[in-house]
C-alpha positions as CSV (number, residue, x, y, z in Angstrom):
1,M,6.7,56.2,-15.7
2,K,7.8,56.6,-11.8
3,N,3.9,55.3,-11.3
4,I,4.0,52.0,-13.4
5,I,7.7,51.3,-11.4
6,L,5.8,52.2,-7.9
7,F,3.2,49.8,-9.3
8,L,5.4,47.1,-10.0
9,L,7.8,47.1,-7.3
10,F,4.2,47.5,-4.3
11,S,3.9,44.5,-6.4
12,F,6.7,42.4,-6.2
13,T,6.5,43.4,-2.4
14,Q,3.1,42.3,-2.3
15,N,3.4,39.4,-3.8
16,L,7.3,38.2,-1.3
17,F,4.7,39.2,1.9
18,S,2.1,36.9,1.4
19,Q,4.8,33.9,0.2
20,E,7.7,34.4,2.9
21,N,3.9,34.5,4.7
22,L,3.4,30.8,4.9
23,C,4.1,28.3,7.3
24,R,5.7,24.9,6.9
25,T,6.3,24.8,2.9
26,S,8.8,22.0,3.0
27,I,9.5,19.6,5.5
28,W,13.2,19.2,4.6
29,D,14.9,22.3,2.8
30,N,15.8,21.5,-0.7
31,S,20.0,22.1,0.3
32,E,19.8,18.9,2.4
33,L,18.3,17.1,-0.9
34,F,20.5,15.3,-4.1
35,Q,18.6,15.6,-6.9
36,K,18.5,12.9,-8.6
37,N,15.1,11.8,-9.0
38,E,15.8,8.5,-7.8
39,I,11.9,6.7,-8.8
40,E,13.7,4.2,-10.0
41,K,15.3,2.8,-7.6
42,Y,12.5,2.4,-5.6
43,A,10.3,0.7,-8.2
44,N,10.4,-2.3,-5.8
45,H,9.3,-0.4,-2.6
46,D,5.9,-0.6,-1.4
47,F,5.4,3.1,0.1
48,S,1.6,1.9,0.9
49,V,2.2,2.2,4.8
50,L,3.6,5.3,4.5
51,W,0.2,7.3,5.0
52,N,-1.6,5.6,8.0
53,Q,0.7,5.4,10.0
54,T,-0.3,8.2,12.1
55,E,-2.9,8.3,14.4
56,N,-6.2,10.2,13.2
57,N,-6.4,12.4,16.1
58,L,-2.9,14.0,15.0
59,V,-3.6,14.4,10.9
60,Y,-5.1,17.8,10.7
61,G,-6.1,19.9,8.0
62,I,-8.1,23.9,6.1
63,I,-10.1,23.7,3.9
64,G,-11.0,27.4,3.0
65,D,-10.4,30.5,3.4
66,N,-11.1,30.8,6.6
67,Y,-8.8,27.4,7.6
68,E,-12.5,25.6,8.5
69,R,-10.9,22.3,10.0
70,I,-11.2,19.1,7.7
71,L,-11.1,15.8,9.1
72,I,-9.8,13.0,6.3
73,K,-9.5,9.2,7.1
74,F,-7.1,6.8,4.4
75,I,-9.1,3.4,5.1
76,S,-7.4,1.6,2.9
77,I,-4.6,2.2,1.0
78,K,-3.3,-0.2,-1.7
79,R,-0.5,-0.4,-4.6
80,N,-1.7,-1.1,-7.8
81,E,0.0,-4.0,-9.1
82,K,-0.4,-2.8,-13.3
83,N,1.4,0.6,-12.2
84,K,4.0,0.3,-9.3
85,N,4.1,4.2,-8.6
86,E,0.5,4.3,-8.3
87,Y,-1.8,3.4,-5.3
88,I,-5.3,3.1,-5.1
89,V,-7.3,5.1,-1.7
90,H,-10.2,4.9,-0.6
91,G,-11.1,7.4,2.5
92,K,-13.8,9.1,3.9
93,S,-13.8,13.0,5.1
94,A,-15.8,15.1,7.4
95,V,-16.1,18.6,7.8
96,K,-19.1,19.7,10.7
97,S,-21.1,17.4,10.6
98,N,-20.8,16.4,6.9
99,I,-18.9,12.7,6.5
100,C,-18.3,12.0,2.7
101,D,-17.0,8.9,1.1
102,F,-14.2,9.3,-1.4
103,T,-11.6,7.1,-3.7
104,G,-8.5,8.3,-5.6
105,T,-5.2,7.5,-6.3
106,I,-1.7,8.7,-4.9
107,T,0.8,8.5,-8.2
108,I,4.5,9.0,-6.9
109,L,6.7,11.1,-9.3
110,K,9.6,12.0,-7.8
111,I,12.2,10.5,-4.6
112,Q,15.0,12.8,-3.8
113,E,18.0,11.3,-1.0
114,L,19.0,12.6,1.8
115,K,22.5,13.7,1.2
116,K,23.0,13.6,5.3
117,P,21.9,11.3,7.2
118,K,19.3,12.6,10.1
119,L,20.5,10.2,13.3
120,G,17.7,10.8,16.0
121,L,18.3,12.6,19.9
122,D,21.4,11.9,20.7
123,D,22.1,9.4,17.3
124,E,20.1,7.2,18.5
125,Y,20.0,5.7,15.2
126,K,23.6,6.1,14.5
127,T,24.1,1.7,14.6
128,A,20.3,1.4,13.3
129,G,22.0,0.2,9.9
130,I,19.9,2.4,8.1
131,K,20.7,2.2,4.2
132,S,18.8,6.2,3.0
133,Q,16.0,8.1,4.3
134,G,14.9,9.8,1.0
135,L,12.1,12.4,0.5
136,L,9.1,11.4,-1.8
137,V,6.7,13.7,-4.0
138,A,3.5,12.2,-5.2
139,N,0.0,13.9,-6.8
140,Y,-3.0,12.9,-5.2
141,K,-6.7,12.7,-6.6
142,F,-9.4,11.9,-4.2
143,V,-13.5,11.9,-6.3
144,E,-15.9,12.2,-3.3
145,N,-19.0,9.9,-3.7
146,K,-21.2,12.1,-5.7
147,N,-24.6,10.6,-4.1
148,Q,-23.3,12.5,-0.5
149,K,-24.2,16.1,0.1
150,N,-22.1,18.5,-0.7
151,T,-19.2,16.9,-2.3
152,G,-16.1,17.5,-3.8
153,E,-12.5,16.2,-5.7
154,F,-9.4,16.9,-4.1
155,Y,-6.2,17.2,-6.2
156,G,-2.9,17.9,-5.5
157,K,0.9,17.7,-4.6
158,L,1.9,15.3,-2.0
159,Q,5.8,15.0,-0.2
160,A,6.2,12.4,3.0
161,I,9.5,11.5,3.4
162,F,10.7,7.6,4.6
163,Y,13.9,5.4,5.3
164,V,14.6,2.1,3.9
165,D,15.8,0.0,7.1
166,K,18.4,-2.5,7.3
167,Y,16.0,-5.3,5.7
168,G,15.2,-3.1,3.1
169,V,11.5,-2.7,4.5
170,V,10.0,0.9,4.0
171,K,9.4,3.2,7.1
172,Y,7.5,6.4,8.1
173,N,9.9,8.3,8.7
174,D,9.6,9.7,12.1
175,I,13.6,9.8,13.3
176,E,13.1,13.5,14.1
177,S,9.3,13.9,15.4
178,Y,11.4,14.7,18.9
179,R,11.4,18.5,17.3
180,D,8.9,21.2,17.6
181,N,9.5,21.5,13.9
182,Y,8.6,18.3,12.7
183,F,5.7,17.0,10.6
184,N,5.5,14.7,7.8
185,N,2.1,13.3,4.8
186,I,1.8,17.0,3.8
187,F,-1.2,17.4,1.2
188,V,-1.2,20.6,-0.4
189,G,-3.9,21.4,-2.8
190,V,-7.7,22.2,-4.0
191,W,-11.1,20.6,-3.1
192,K,-13.3,21.3,-5.5
193,S,-17.1,21.7,-5.4
194,N,-18.9,18.9,-7.8
195,T,-22.0,21.3,-7.6
196,S,-20.9,24.4,-8.3
197,G,-17.1,23.6,-9.9
198,K,-16.0,26.5,-7.2
199,E,-12.4,25.8,-5.8
200,K,-11.4,26.2,-2.1
201,K,-7.5,25.4,-0.7
202,C,-7.6,21.9,1.6
203,N,-4.1,21.0,3.1
204,W,-3.6,18.8,5.7
205,G,-0.6,16.8,7.0
206,D,0.5,14.4,10.2
207,Y,1.2,16.8,13.3
208,R,0.9,20.3,11.5
209,V,-1.2,21.7,8.5
210,P,1.6,22.7,5.5
211,N,1.2,25.9,3.6
212,V,-0.9,28.3,5.9
213,N,-0.5,31.1,7.4
214,C,1.9,31.8,10.2
215,D,-0.3,33.1,12.7
216,F,-2.8,29.8,12.1
217,D,-0.6,27.9,14.6
218,I,1.4,29.8,17.3
219,G,2.3,26.3,19.1
220,A,5.8,25.3,20.0
221,G,6.0,21.6,20.9
222,Q,2.6,21.2,19.1
223,L,-0.2,22.4,17.0
224,S,-2.5,25.0,18.9
225,I,-4.4,27.1,17.2
226,S,-4.5,30.8,17.4
227,A,-8.1,32.9,18.5
228,K,-8.7,34.5,15.8
229,Y,-9.9,30.6,13.9
230,L,-10.3,29.0,16.8
231,K,-14.5,29.2,15.7
232,N,-14.2,27.5,12.9
233,G,-14.3,23.9,13.6
234,W,-11.4,24.1,16.2
235,L,-13.4,24.1,19.1
236,V,-15.2,20.6,19.0
237,K,-13.3,17.6,19.5
238,P,-14.2,15.6,17.1
239,N,-15.4,12.1,18.2
240,Q,-12.4,9.1,18.4
241,K,-13.8,7.2,15.0
242,W,-16.2,10.1,13.4
243,W,-15.5,7.5,9.5
244,K,-17.1,4.7,11.3
C-alpha cells in the first residue's frame, strides 16, 4: 500500500512539474476575462485582419520534441460567407528546404471580453475611444498538398487578442507590445504525417513560441533560443520571401 501511495505521489509530482515547466501557455490570465462567451455579439465583425498583421520574420514555430524550426505563412484569409465564424485559409509551411502549400479553416469557438482595459505605455490609449478588448479562441485545421513531399495536417487550438476601435472595426491588439512578455496569435497543436500517421507537436505564434519548455526561449525583450536547441534549424536565417 505504501509503495502504491509513493507511486501515485511521484506521478502527480511529475505531471505537475511538466505542466509548470511549459511557458507562455496563454496570452492573458483567465481571471482577467469575463467568462461569458460573446461570440454572437461579434458575429458581424471580420477577424481575418488578425492573422496576417505581423511580419513573417517575427512569427516563430517549432515542430517535434526537439523543437525543430518550422516557418508558417498565411497567403490569404477570407471569411466564409455561409458561416460567419469560419475563415478559409491558404498558406505555406517550411521545414529546412521542404516547402509545402496548405489549405484549411479557422473556426471561432469563443470570444471573451477583458474586464479591465489595457491602455498601453503611459496610458497612451486612454482617450482612443476603444470600445472593447477581447480574447478569441478557435479551432484550426490546415491540410498540406499531398502531391508534395513530407506532407501532413496541422490541427489544434488558436488564441488571439484584439480590440474594437471607436469606429467599430476589429484591430490586432498590440497595445502591450512594449512589454517583454507580449505575444499574440498562438497556435498550439500537432502536425500529423499523411504517410505514417504519426503526430508531432507543432506550435507557433507572433513574437514568441507558445507552450514550450521554459529552457527554450531565454530572451528577455525578444526571442532568444538557448544553445541546447540552436542546431535544430535556428542557426540558419530564412530567406526573407521564402514562400514566393
